[in-house]
Kinemage of the C-alpha trace (Angstrom):
@kinemage 1
@onewidth
@group {chain A} dominant
@subgroup {mainchain}
@vectorlist {calphas} color= white
{ca met a 1} P 38.979 167.664 111.566
{ca gln a 2} L 38.088 164.005 111.398
{ca ala a 3} L 34.848 164.740 109.537
{ca lys a 4} L 36.738 166.774 106.960
{ca ser a 5} L 39.148 163.892 106.286
{ca lys a 6} L 36.265 161.473 105.742
{ca lys a 7} L 34.689 163.926 103.295
{ca leu a 8} L 37.917 164.164 101.270
{ca ile a 9} L 38.259 160.372 101.131
{ca phe a 10} L 34.648 160.057 99.907
{ca ile a 11} L 35.249 162.612 97.155
{ca ala a 12} L 38.447 160.792 96.055
{ca val a 13} L 36.647 157.452 95.837
{ca leu a 14} L 33.786 159.029 93.864
{ca leu a 15} L 36.192 160.606 91.364
{ca thr a 16} L 38.055 157.302 90.930
{ca gly a 17} L 34.789 155.499 90.186
{ca cys a 18} L 33.804 158.104 87.600
{ca ile a 19} L 37.162 157.779 85.858
{ca ile a 20} L 36.923 153.955 85.716
{ca thr a 21} L 33.346 154.122 84.388
{ca ser a 22} L 34.384 156.599 81.707
{ca leu a 23} L 37.269 154.361 80.553
{ca ile a 24} L 35.042 151.272 80.307
{ca ser a 25} L 32.445 153.209 78.310
{ca ser a 26} L 35.076 154.507 75.892
{ca asn a 27} L 36.466 150.993 75.378
{ca asp a 28} L 33.003 149.589 74.571
{ca lys a 29} L 32.400 152.353 72.052
{ca ala a 30} L 35.677 151.599 70.367
{ca lys a 31} L 34.752 147.924 70.109
{ca thr a 32} L 31.334 148.564 68.594
{ca leu a 33} L 32.434 151.355 66.301
{ca pro a 34} L 30.759 150.678 62.907
{ca val a 35} L 32.819 150.514 59.686
{ca ser a 36} L 30.926 153.470 58.274
{ca ser a 37} L 32.265 155.725 61.045
{ca leu a 38} L 35.887 154.845 60.225
{ca pro a 39} L 38.034 157.022 57.964
{ca gln a 40} L 37.767 156.201 54.242
{ca ser a 41} L 41.219 154.572 54.095
{ca ala a 42} L 40.388 152.339 57.042
{ca gln a 43} L 37.054 151.347 55.463
{ca gly a 44} L 38.880 150.249 52.295
{ca ala a 45} L 41.284 148.087 54.294
{ca val a 46} L 38.435 146.334 56.147
{ca thr a 47} L 36.472 145.746 52.926
{ca ser a 48} L 39.547 144.417 51.123
{ca lys a 49} L 40.300 141.997 53.936
{ca ala a 50} L 36.704 140.709 53.921
{ca ala a 51} L 36.816 140.182 50.142
{ca gln a 52} L 40.031 138.186 50.419
{ca thr a 53} L 38.585 135.805 52.995
{ca lys a 54} L 35.446 135.067 50.865
{ca thr a 55} L 35.817 132.246 48.333
{ca val a 56} L 33.787 130.922 45.399
{ca arg a 57} L 33.763 127.478 43.796
{ca val a 58} L 34.584 127.126 40.087
{ca gln a 59} L 35.213 124.268 37.670
{ca val a 60} L 38.282 124.420 35.430
{ca ser a 61} L 38.403 122.008 32.478
{ca gly a 62} L 39.809 121.594 28.984
{ca ala a 63} L 43.446 122.217 28.120
{ca val a 64} L 44.769 122.577 31.690
{ca leu a 65} L 47.201 120.342 33.534
{ca glu a 66} L 44.915 119.449 36.454
{ca pro a 67} L 41.206 119.842 35.557
{ca gly a 68} L 38.871 119.898 38.531
{ca ile a 69} L 36.797 121.948 40.991
{ca tyr a 70} L 38.578 124.639 42.976
{ca asp a 71} L 37.760 127.133 45.750
{ca val a 72} L 39.338 130.463 44.825
{ca pro a 73} L 39.105 133.988 46.283
{ca ala a 74} L 35.980 135.826 45.161
{ca ser a 75} L 38.112 138.700 43.888
{ca cys a 76} L 40.350 136.604 41.620
{ca arg a 77} L 40.259 136.437 37.837
{ca val a 78} L 40.145 133.600 35.309
{ca glu a 79} L 43.923 133.457 34.866
{ca glu a 80} L 44.350 132.859 38.616
{ca ala a 81} L 41.762 130.055 38.577
{ca ile a 82} L 43.634 128.438 35.662
{ca ala a 83} L 46.869 128.748 37.624
{ca ala a 84} L 45.188 126.902 40.504
{ca ala a 85} L 44.458 124.095 38.039
{ca gly a 86} L 48.157 123.722 37.191
{ca gly a 87} L 48.235 126.163 34.294
{ca leu a 88} L 47.719 125.746 30.549
{ca thr a 89} L 48.880 122.772 28.482
{ca glu a 90} L 51.104 123.158 25.422
{ca asn a 91} L 48.195 122.893 22.983
{ca ala a 92} L 45.878 125.285 24.878
{ca asp a 93} L 44.271 128.091 22.881
{ca ser a 94} L 44.524 130.917 25.416
{ca glu a 95} L 43.501 133.496 22.802
{ca arg a 96} L 39.924 132.218 23.048
{ca val a 97} L 39.716 132.670 26.828
{ca asn a 98} L 39.131 135.985 28.622
{ca leu a 99} L 41.882 135.661 31.220
{ca val a 100} L 41.095 138.962 32.980
{ca arg a 101} L 37.431 138.177 33.561
{ca lys a 102} L 36.426 138.037 37.230
{ca val a 103} L 35.231 134.667 38.445
{ca arg a 104} L 31.848 134.029 40.036
{ca asp a 105} L 30.476 131.207 42.114
{ca gly a 106} L 29.471 128.160 40.053
{ca met a 107} L 31.398 129.331 36.996
{ca gln a 108} L 32.839 126.818 34.518
{ca ile a 109} L 36.103 127.836 32.901
{ca arg a 110} L 36.829 125.706 29.821
{ca val a 111} L 40.101 126.203 27.967
{ca pro a 112} L 39.833 125.042 24.312
{ca val a 113} L 42.529 123.214 22.374
{ca gln a 114} L 44.271 124.904 19.455
{ca lys a 115} L 42.610 124.237 16.078
{ca ala a 116} L 45.749 122.676 14.608
{ca ala a 117} L 45.996 120.250 17.526
{ca arg a 118} L 42.324 119.291 17.156
{ca thr a 119} L 42.768 118.672 13.425
{ca ser a 120} L 45.860 116.547 14.025
{ca ser a 121} L 44.069 114.507 16.661
{ca thr a 122} L 41.058 113.974 14.381
{ca gln a 123} L 43.273 112.906 11.473
{ca arg a 124} L 45.185 110.521 13.710
{ca lys a 125} L 41.989 108.891 14.956
{ca ser a 126} L 40.665 108.640 11.397
{ca ala a 127} L 43.885 107.004 10.208
{ca gln a 128} L 43.767 104.527 13.082
{ca ala a 129} L 40.153 103.671 12.290
{ca lys a 130} L 40.962 103.116 8.597
{ca ser a 131} L 43.975 101.000 9.481
{ca ser a 132} L 41.907 98.868 11.832
{ca leu a 133} L 39.176 98.497 9.203
{ca gly a 134} L 41.721 97.544 6.552
{ca glu a 135} L 43.294 94.891 8.743
{ca ser a 136} L 39.875 93.494 9.588
{ca ala a 137} L 38.831 93.366 5.925
{ca ser a 138} L 42.147 91.876 4.887
{ca gly a 139} L 41.837 89.161 7.496
{ca lys a 140} L 38.250 88.458 6.459
{ca tyr a 141} L 38.968 88.214 2.745
{ca gly a 142} L 42.170 86.312 3.347
{ca ser a 143} L 40.298 83.744 5.404
{ca ala a 144} L 37.593 83.497 2.769
{ca lys a 145} L 40.122 82.905 0.012
{ca ala a 146} L 41.984 80.375 2.062
{ca gly a 147} L 38.752 78.570 2.870
{ca ser a 148} L 37.729 78.611 -0.768
{ca gly a 149} L 41.043 77.090 -1.739
{ca arg a 150} L 40.638 74.331 0.829
{ca asn a 151} L 37.104 73.609 -0.323
{ca asn a 152} L 38.158 73.450 -3.983
{ca ser a 153} L 41.105 71.173 -3.266
{ca met a 154} L 38.878 68.792 -1.314
{ca met a 155} L 36.101 68.806 -3.946
{ca gln a 156} L 35.678 65.545 -5.838
{ca asn a 157} L 35.193 65.600 -9.585
{ca val a 158} L 31.577 65.565 -10.702
{ca arg a 159} L 30.528 63.236 -13.512
{ca ile a 160} L 28.485 65.551 -15.680
{ca asn a 161} L 26.698 62.769 -17.616
{ca ser a 162} L 25.366 60.942 -14.548
{ca ala a 163} L 25.351 63.488 -11.680
{ca ser a 164} L 22.031 64.675 -10.321
{ca ala a 165} L 21.054 68.335 -10.319
{ca gly a 166} L 21.966 68.503 -6.623
{ca glu a 167} L 25.433 67.056 -7.242
{ca leu a 168} L 26.006 69.456 -10.130
{ca gln a 169} L 25.412 72.369 -7.748
{ca gln a 170} L 28.633 71.422 -5.952
{ca leu a 171} L 30.542 72.784 -8.948
{ca pro a 172} L 31.821 76.392 -8.596
{ca gly a 173} L 29.340 78.909 -9.975
{ca ile a 174} L 26.573 76.370 -10.644
{ca gly a 175} L 23.221 77.171 -9.059
{ca pro a 176} L 19.888 75.280 -9.174
{ca ala a 177} L 18.760 76.839 -12.470
{ca leu a 178} L 22.049 76.216 -14.269
{ca ala a 179} L 22.267 72.671 -12.871
{ca gln a 180} L 18.813 71.955 -14.295
{ca arg a 181} L 19.859 73.292 -17.719
{ca ile a 182} L 22.902 70.990 -17.699
{ca val a 183} L 20.599 68.008 -17.050
{ca glu a 184} L 18.235 69.057 -19.848
{ca thr a 185} L 21.127 69.591 -22.284
{ca arg a 186} L 22.688 66.171 -21.698
{ca asn a 187} L 19.283 64.540 -22.086
{ca ser a 188} L 19.306 65.753 -25.677
{ca gly a 189} L 22.850 64.488 -26.199
{ca arg a 190} L 25.531 63.224 -23.821
{ca phe a 191} L 28.649 65.264 -23.150
{ca thr a 192} L 31.753 63.818 -24.786
{ca ser a 193} L 34.146 66.363 -23.302
{ca ala a 194} L 34.202 69.276 -20.877
{ca glu a 195} L 33.953 71.644 -23.846
{ca asp a 196} L 30.454 70.306 -24.540
{ca leu a 197} L 29.287 72.287 -21.520
{ca leu a 198} L 29.377 75.313 -23.818
{ca arg a 199} L 26.136 73.902 -25.267
{ca val a 200} L 24.428 74.730 -21.970
{ca pro a 201} L 22.771 78.183 -22.002
{ca gly a 202} L 24.513 80.337 -19.440
{ca ile a 203} L 27.919 78.636 -19.608
{ca gly a 204} L 30.561 80.516 -21.557
{ca lys a 205} L 34.297 80.150 -21.949
{ca ala a 206} L 35.044 82.009 -18.690
{ca lys a 207} L 32.772 79.755 -16.629
{ca leu a 208} L 34.030 76.669 -18.440
{ca ala a 209} L 37.586 77.587 -17.433
{ca lys a 210} L 36.479 77.503 -13.758
{ca leu a 211} L 34.648 74.188 -14.208
{ca arg a 212} L 37.226 72.313 -16.279
{ca asp a 213} L 39.260 71.039 -13.320
{ca tyr a 214} L 36.190 69.775 -11.450
{ca val a 215} L 34.210 67.915 -14.088
{ca glu a 216} L 34.647 64.414 -15.413
{ca val a 217} L 33.091 62.926 -18.536
{ca asp a 218} L 31.888 59.362 -17.972
Protein backbone atom coordinates (compact mmCIF):
# COMPACT_ATOMS: atom_id res chain seq x y z
CA MET A 1 0.00 0.00 0.00
CA GLN A 2 2.81 2.36 0.88
CA ALA A 3 4.66 1.58 -2.36
CA LYS A 4 1.54 2.35 -4.38
CA SER A 5 1.18 5.77 -2.73
CA LYS A 6 4.80 6.65 -3.53
CA LYS A 7 4.22 5.64 -7.15
CA LEU A 8 1.18 7.92 -7.43
CA ILE A 9 3.08 10.86 -5.93
CA PHE A 10 5.94 10.32 -8.41
CA ILE A 11 3.52 10.29 -11.35
CA ALA A 12 1.85 13.51 -10.10
CA VAL A 13 5.19 15.31 -9.80
CA LEU A 14 6.23 14.14 -13.28
CA LEU A 15 2.98 15.40 -14.82
CA THR A 16 3.34 18.77 -13.07
CA GLY A 17 6.87 19.16 -14.43
CA CYS A 18 5.71 18.36 -17.96
CA ILE A 19 2.94 20.94 -17.74
CA ILE A 20 5.32 23.67 -16.49
CA THR A 21 7.86 22.85 -19.23
CA SER A 22 5.15 23.02 -21.88
CA LEU A 23 3.96 26.45 -20.66
CA ILE A 24 7.49 27.90 -20.66
CA SER A 25 8.10 26.59 -24.18
CA SER A 26 4.85 28.10 -25.45
CA ASN A 27 5.70 31.47 -23.89
CA ASP A 28 9.14 31.54 -25.55
CA LYS A 29 7.60 30.74 -28.92
CA ALA A 30 5.15 33.56 -28.52
CA LYS A 31 7.98 35.97 -27.73
CA THR A 32 10.08 34.99 -30.73
CA LEU A 33 7.20 34.73 -33.16
CA PRO A 34 8.37 36.47 -36.39
CA VAL A 35 6.29 39.25 -38.00
CA SER A 36 5.85 37.16 -41.12
CA SER A 37 3.93 34.51 -39.16
CA LEU A 38 1.42 37.07 -37.86
CA PRO A 39 -1.93 37.66 -39.56
CA GLN A 40 -1.85 40.26 -42.37
CA SER A 41 -3.69 42.90 -40.31
CA ALA A 42 -1.24 42.50 -37.44
CA GLN A 43 1.73 42.76 -39.83
CA GLY A 44 0.39 46.08 -41.14
CA ALA A 45 0.06 47.47 -37.62
CA VAL A 46 3.65 46.52 -36.73
CA THR A 47 5.03 47.98 -39.98
CA SER A 48 3.05 51.20 -39.54
CA LYS A 49 4.32 51.64 -36.00
CA ALA A 50 7.93 51.12 -37.13
CA ALA A 51 7.52 53.69 -39.92
CA GLN A 52 6.17 56.26 -37.49
CA THR A 53 9.13 55.92 -35.14
CA LYS A 54 11.71 56.39 -37.98
CA THR A 55 12.63 60.00 -38.77
CA VAL A 56 14.53 61.79 -41.54
CA ARG A 57 16.28 65.16 -41.51
CA VAL A 58 15.22 67.85 -44.00
CA GLN A 59 15.98 71.53 -44.57
CA VAL A 60 13.07 73.93 -45.06
CA SER A 61 13.89 77.39 -46.46
CA GLY A 62 12.43 80.23 -48.49
CA ALA A 63 9.03 81.75 -47.79
CA VAL A 64 8.35 80.00 -44.46
CA LEU A 65 8.02 81.54 -41.02
CA GLU A 66 10.84 79.60 -39.35
CA PRO A 67 13.42 78.33 -41.88
CA GLY A 68 15.74 75.66 -40.55
CA ILE A 69 16.61 71.95 -40.28
CA TYR A 70 13.96 69.61 -38.92
CA ASP A 71 13.62 65.92 -38.01
CA VAL A 72 10.28 64.70 -39.34
CA PRO A 73 8.66 61.25 -39.62
CA ALA A 74 9.90 59.30 -42.64
CA SER A 75 6.32 58.82 -43.82
CA CYS A 76 5.38 62.52 -43.84
CA ARG A 77 4.92 64.75 -46.86
CA VAL A 78 6.24 68.17 -47.86
CA GLU A 79 3.24 70.05 -46.47
CA GLU A 80 3.86 68.53 -43.02
CA ALA A 81 7.55 69.51 -43.13
CA ILE A 82 6.51 73.08 -44.02
CA ALA A 83 4.08 73.06 -41.11
CA ALA A 84 6.96 72.07 -38.83
CA ALA A 85 8.77 75.18 -40.06
CA GLY A 86 5.90 77.43 -38.95
CA GLY A 87 3.94 77.35 -42.19
CA LEU A 88 3.97 79.57 -45.28
CA THR A 89 4.43 83.34 -45.28
CA GLU A 90 1.93 85.70 -46.90
CA ASN A 91 4.00 86.10 -50.07
CA ALA A 92 4.77 82.37 -50.50
CA ASP A 93 4.09 80.84 -53.91
CA SER A 94 2.67 77.48 -52.85
CA GLU A 95 1.56 76.70 -56.41
CA ARG A 96 5.19 76.03 -57.32
CA VAL A 97 5.72 73.48 -54.54
CA ASN A 98 4.56 69.84 -54.63
CA LEU A 99 2.98 69.72 -51.18
CA VAL A 100 1.98 66.03 -51.38
CA ARG A 101 5.46 64.78 -52.25
CA LYS A 102 6.95 62.39 -49.69
CA VAL A 103 10.06 63.64 -47.94
CA ARG A 104 13.39 61.82 -47.93
CA ASP A 105 16.46 62.11 -45.78
CA GLY A 106 18.69 65.06 -46.72
CA MET A 107 15.97 66.74 -48.77
CA GLN A 108 15.87 70.53 -49.16
CA ILE A 109 12.41 72.04 -49.39
CA ARG A 110 12.56 75.60 -50.73
CA VAL A 111 9.35 77.62 -50.95
CA PRO A 112 9.64 80.42 -53.57
CA VAL A 113 8.23 83.92 -53.22
CA GLN A 114 5.38 85.07 -55.45
CA LYS A 115 6.53 86.80 -58.66
CA ALA A 116 4.69 90.02 -57.84
CA ALA A 117 6.38 90.20 -54.44
CA ARG A 118 9.81 89.61 -56.01
CA THR A 119 9.20 92.35 -58.58
CA SER A 120 8.06 94.79 -55.90
CA SER A 121 11.11 94.03 -53.79
CA THR A 122 13.44 94.49 -56.77
CA GLN A 123 11.82 97.80 -57.71
CA ARG A 124 12.05 99.02 -54.13
CA LYS A 125 15.75 98.19 -53.93
CA SER A 126 16.36 99.85 -57.29
CA ALA A 127 14.55 103.00 -56.18
CA GLN A 128 16.55 103.10 -52.96
CA ALA A 129 19.80 102.70 -54.89
CA LYS A 130 18.87 105.52 -57.29
CA SER A 131 17.84 107.76 -54.41
CA SER A 132 21.11 107.12 -52.62
CA LEU A 133 23.07 107.77 -55.82
CA GLY A 134 21.16 110.99 -56.45
CA GLU A 135 21.81 112.28 -52.96
CA SER A 136 25.48 111.42 -53.27
CA ALA A 137 25.78 113.17 -56.64
CA SER A 138 23.83 116.17 -55.42
CA GLY A 139 26.09 116.51 -52.41
CA LYS A 140 29.19 116.15 -54.58
CA TYR A 141 28.14 118.72 -57.16
CA GLY A 142 26.79 121.04 -54.51
CA SER A 143 30.11 120.96 -52.70
CA ALA A 144 31.98 121.54 -55.94
CA LYS A 145 29.85 124.55 -56.80
CA ALA A 146 30.17 125.95 -53.34
CA GLY A 147 33.93 125.48 -53.44
CA SER A 148 34.12 127.10 -56.85
CA GLY A 149 32.20 130.09 -55.56
CA ARG A 150 34.55 130.44 -52.60
CA ASN A 151 37.60 130.19 -54.84
CA ASN A 152 36.24 132.80 -57.26
CA SER A 153 35.33 135.22 -54.48
CA MET A 154 38.81 134.92 -52.99
CA MET A 155 40.59 135.28 -56.36
CA GLN A 156 42.50 138.52 -56.82
CA ASN A 157 42.24 140.41 -60.08
CA VAL A 158 44.96 139.61 -62.59
CA ARG A 159 46.68 142.45 -64.42
CA ILE A 160 46.61 141.19 -67.98
CA ASN A 161 49.33 143.56 -69.27
CA SER A 162 51.96 142.59 -66.69
CA ALA A 163 50.97 139.13 -65.36
CA SER A 164 53.15 136.17 -66.21
CA ALA A 165 51.80 133.15 -68.06
CA GLY A 166 51.59 131.30 -64.73
CA GLU A 167 49.56 134.09 -63.12
CA LEU A 168 47.24 134.24 -66.12
CA GLN A 169 46.41 130.56 -65.59
CA GLN A 170 44.69 131.52 -62.33
CA LEU A 171 41.88 133.02 -64.42
CA PRO A 172 38.83 130.75 -64.95
CA GLY A 173 39.12 128.72 -68.14
CA ILE A 174 42.69 129.80 -68.95
CA GLY A 175 45.15 126.97 -69.48
CA PRO A 176 48.89 127.04 -70.33
CA ALA A 177 48.34 127.34 -74.10
CA LEU A 178 45.78 130.14 -73.84
CA ALA A 179 47.90 131.98 -71.24
CA GLN A 180 50.83 131.90 -73.66
CA ARG A 181 48.66 133.31 -76.47
CA ILE A 182 47.57 136.18 -74.21
CA VAL A 183 51.24 137.02 -73.56
CA GLU A 184 52.06 136.90 -77.28
CA THR A 185 49.04 139.06 -78.16
CA ARG A 186 49.88 141.82 -75.67
CA ASN A 187 53.47 141.83 -76.88
CA SER A 188 52.16 143.01 -80.23
CA GLY A 189 49.98 145.64 -78.58
CA ARG A 190 48.97 146.28 -74.97
CA PHE A 191 45.41 145.70 -73.82
CA THR A 192 43.50 148.92 -73.19
CA SER A 193 40.36 147.22 -71.91
CA ALA A 194 39.03 143.78 -71.05
CA GLU A 195 37.36 143.67 -74.47
CA ASP A 196 40.81 143.60 -76.08
CA LEU A 197 41.09 140.00 -74.93
CA LEU A 198 38.89 139.17 -77.91
CA ARG A 199 42.05 139.69 -79.99
CA VAL A 200 43.48 136.54 -78.41
CA PRO A 201 42.79 133.41 -80.51
CA GLY A 202 40.57 131.11 -78.49
CA ILE A 203 38.82 133.81 -76.45
CA GLY A 204 35.30 134.63 -77.56
CA LYS A 205 32.46 136.63 -76.06
CA ALA A 206 31.33 133.75 -73.82
CA LYS A 207 34.79 133.28 -72.30
CA LEU A 208 35.28 137.03 -72.01
CA ALA A 209 32.08 137.24 -69.96
CA LYS A 210 33.61 134.76 -67.46
CA LEU A 211 36.92 136.65 -67.36
CA ARG A 212 35.62 140.22 -67.16
CA ASP A 213 35.22 140.28 -63.37
CA TYR A 214 38.71 138.88 -62.75
CA VAL A 215 40.93 140.91 -65.04
CA GLU A 216 42.40 144.35 -64.57
CA VAL A 217 43.99 146.56 -67.21
CA ASP A 218 47.11 148.31 -65.92
